[in-house]
C-alpha positions as CSV (number, residue, x, y, z in Angstrom):
1,X,-0.1,0.0,-0.1
2,X,1.5,3.3,-0.9
3,X,1.4,6.3,1.4
4,X,-1.3,8.0,-0.7
5,X,-3.4,4.9,-0.6
6,X,-2.9,4.6,3.2
7,X,-4.1,8.2,3.7
8,X,-7.1,7.7,1.5
9,X,-8.1,4.4,3.4
10,X,-7.7,6.1,6.8
11,X,-9.5,9.3,5.9
12,X,-12.3,7.6,4.1
13,X,-13.0,5.5,7.1
14,X,-13.0,8.4,9.5
15,X,-15.1,10.5,7.1
16,X,-17.7,7.7,6.9
17,X,-17.7,6.7,10.6
18,X,-16.5,9.7,12.6
19,X,-17.9,12.6,10.7
20,X,-19.0,14.4,13.8
21,X,-15.6,14.2,15.7
22,X,-15.0,17.2,17.9
23,X,-12.9,18.3,20.9
24,X,-13.9,16.8,24.2
25,X,-12.9,19.9,26.0
26,X,-16.0,21.8,27.3
27,X,-16.1,25.5,26.4
28,X,-18.5,28.3,25.4
29,X,-16.2,30.9,23.9
30,X,-12.7,31.3,22.3
31,X,-11.3,32.5,25.6
32,X,-12.7,29.4,27.5
33,X,-11.3,27.0,24.9
34,X,-7.9,28.8,25.0
35,X,-7.7,28.3,28.8
36,X,-8.8,24.7,28.6
37,X,-6.2,23.9,25.9
38,X,-3.5,25.5,27.9
39,X,-4.5,23.5,30.9
40,X,-4.7,20.3,28.9
41,X,-1.0,20.0,28.3
42,X,0.1,16.7,29.7
43,X,-3.3,16.5,31.5
44,X,-6.5,14.7,30.5
45,X,-9.4,16.4,29.1
46,X,-11.5,14.8,31.8
47,X,-9.5,16.5,34.5
48,X,-9.6,19.8,32.7
49,X,-13.3,19.6,32.3
50,X,-13.6,19.1,36.1
51,X,-11.4,22.2,36.7
52,X,-12.8,24.7,34.2
53,X,-16.3,25.3,35.5
54,X,-15.0,26.8,38.8
55,X,-12.3,28.5,37.0
56,X,-14.6,30.3,34.6
57,X,-16.9,31.2,37.4
58,X,-14.1,33.0,39.1
59,X,-12.3,34.3,36.0
60,X,-15.1,34.7,33.3
61,X,-12.9,36.7,30.9
62,X,-9.4,38.0,30.2
63,X,-9.8,41.0,32.3
64,X,-10.5,39.1,35.6
65,X,-7.7,36.6,34.9
66,X,-5.2,39.3,34.1
67,X,-5.8,41.0,37.4
68,X,-5.7,37.8,39.4
69,X,-2.9,37.0,41.9
70,X,-1.1,33.8,40.8
71,X,-1.8,32.0,44.1
72,X,-5.5,32.4,43.4
73,X,-5.2,31.0,39.9
74,X,-2.9,28.2,41.2
75,X,-5.5,27.2,43.8
76,X,-8.1,26.8,41.0
77,X,-5.9,24.6,38.9
78,X,-3.7,22.8,41.4
79,X,-5.3,19.4,40.6
80,X,-3.9,19.5,37.0
81,X,-0.3,18.9,35.9
82,X,2.3,21.7,36.3
83,X,-0.1,24.2,38.0
84,X,2.7,26.6,38.9
85,X,3.8,27.2,35.3
86,X,0.3,27.0,34.0
87,X,-1.0,29.6,36.4
88,X,1.8,31.9,35.4
89,X,1.0,31.3,31.7
90,X,-2.6,31.8,32.1
91,X,-2.2,35.2,33.6
92,X,0.4,36.2,31.1
93,X,-1.9,35.0,28.2
94,X,-4.7,37.1,29.6
95,X,-2.5,40.2,29.9
96,X,-1.3,39.5,26.3
97,X,-4.9,39.3,25.0
98,X,-5.6,42.7,26.6
99,X,-2.5,44.4,25.7
100,X,-1.9,43.1,22.2
101,X,-5.3,42.1,20.8
102,X,-7.9,44.2,22.6
103,X,-9.1,41.2,24.7
104,X,-10.0,39.0,21.6
105,X,-8.5,35.7,20.9
106,X,-6.8,36.1,17.6
107,X,-7.3,33.8,14.7
108,X,-3.9,33.5,13.2
109,X,-1.4,30.9,14.5
110,X,1.6,33.5,14.2
111,X,-0.3,35.8,16.6
112,X,-1.5,33.1,18.9
113,X,2.0,31.8,19.6
114,X,2.9,35.2,21.0
115,X,0.8,34.6,24.0
116,X,2.5,33.0,27.1
117,X,1.8,29.3,27.3
118,X,0.6,29.1,23.7
119,X,2.8,26.8,21.5
120,X,2.1,25.8,18.0
121,X,-0.1,22.9,19.0
122,X,-2.3,25.1,21.1
123,X,-2.5,27.8,18.5
124,X,-3.4,25.2,15.8
125,X,-6.3,24.0,18.1
126,X,-7.7,27.5,18.4
127,X,-7.3,28.3,14.7
128,X,-9.1,25.2,13.6
129,X,-11.7,24.6,16.2
130,X,-12.7,28.3,16.8
131,X,-12.0,29.9,13.4
132,X,-12.3,26.9,11.1
133,X,-8.8,27.2,9.6
134,X,-7.0,24.4,8.0
135,X,-4.6,23.9,11.0
136,X,-3.6,20.5,12.3
137,X,-2.4,20.4,16.0
138,X,0.0,17.5,16.7
139,X,-0.2,16.4,20.2
140,X,1.2,13.1,21.7
141,X,-1.8,11.2,20.4
142,X,-1.6,12.4,16.8
143,X,2.2,12.0,16.8
144,X,2.0,8.4,17.9
145,X,-1.0,7.3,15.9
146,X,0.4,8.9,12.7
147,X,3.7,7.1,13.1
148,X,2.2,3.7,14.0
149,X,-0.1,3.6,11.0
150,X,2.5,5.0,8.7
151,X,1.1,8.3,7.9
152,X,4.3,9.9,9.0
153,X,7.8,8.5,8.4
154,X,10.7,9.2,10.7
155,X,9.3,12.4,12.0
156,X,11.3,13.5,15.0
157,X,9.1,16.2,16.3
158,X,5.5,17.5,16.1
159,X,6.5,20.1,13.5
160,X,8.0,17.4,11.1
161,X,4.8,15.3,11.7
162,X,2.5,18.2,10.9
163,X,4.3,19.1,7.7
164,X,4.1,15.4,6.5
165,X,0.4,15.1,7.4
166,X,-0.9,18.3,5.8
167,X,0.9,17.3,2.6
168,X,-1.5,14.4,2.1
169,X,-4.7,15.5,3.9
170,X,-7.1,17.6,1.8
171,X,-7.6,21.2,3.0
172,X,-11.1,20.7,3.9
173,X,-10.2,17.7,6.3
174,X,-7.2,19.1,8.0
175,X,-9.2,20.5,10.9
176,X,-11.2,17.4,11.7
177,X,-8.4,15.0,11.0
178,X,-6.8,16.4,14.2
179,X,-9.8,15.1,16.2
180,X,-10.0,11.9,14.2
181,X,-6.4,11.0,15.1
182,X,-6.6,12.2,18.8
183,X,-9.8,10.2,19.5
184,X,-8.3,7.1,17.8
185,X,-5.2,7.4,20.0
186,X,-7.2,8.0,23.1
187,X,-9.5,5.0,22.8
188,X,-8.1,2.6,20.2
189,X,-4.4,3.1,19.5
190,X,-3.3,3.7,23.0
191,X,0.3,4.1,24.0
192,X,1.0,1.0,26.1
193,X,-1.7,-1.4,24.8
194,X,-3.1,-0.6,21.3
195,X,-6.4,-2.3,20.8
196,X,-5.5,-3.8,17.4
197,X,-8.1,-6.5,17.9
198,X,-11.0,-3.9,17.4
199,X,-9.1,-1.4,15.2
200,X,-10.8,-0.8,11.9
201,X,-7.6,0.5,10.4
202,X,-5.4,-2.6,10.5
203,X,-5.5,-3.2,6.7
204,X,-3.6,0.1,6.4
205,X,-1.6,0.0,9.5
206,X,2.2,-0.6,9.2
207,X,2.5,-1.3,12.9
208,X,-0.2,-4.1,12.7
209,X,1.5,-5.7,9.7
210,X,5.0,-5.7,11.3
211,X,3.6,-7.0,14.6
212,X,1.0,-9.6,13.6
213,X,2.0,-10.7,10.1
214,X,5.4,-12.3,11.0
215,X,5.5,-15.9,10.1
216,X,1.9,-15.8,8.8
């Protein structure tokens, strides 16, 4: 199977069976999603969704967050990973929104990454989910799944994986492909024990062929 055929098989499956895939983070505004994505770094969406209702009640917008003492922000998010750095970044992000963008979450990746705590992955999530731009965020799930299936080859970091993926994914599918790959990695192609016995993509998966076709 060529790489082009592998992409077509995988994308056709997801388009037919996961057409409504979307983020599992709960949010009601661009500001809320930005906060949630920053919190989600090396933390589960489930945990983030437990934290954010109380957080947004206390800090409903960038102004309230920008003026908050770090200790107060820390106390709201201390059950997630790296609360010290995330509390600093959240306050810095809010101040950046107010000072540089008039309090509005920008739509361009190059502008988003200027905010504290916002790397390219987070910026791509906001650009694609909020503004519908053809941006593909490569997190640990996307990086792992893409390499296992064979959608990427020898990608050493998320930036290289992103470049390889968008070369073959049609523009209108780039945004949703992010969710397809994340959800597949979260529930099927898990890090320690991939559930190959129930995976619908084994026909196109290089990992499956290498692992289970030996001696067959």
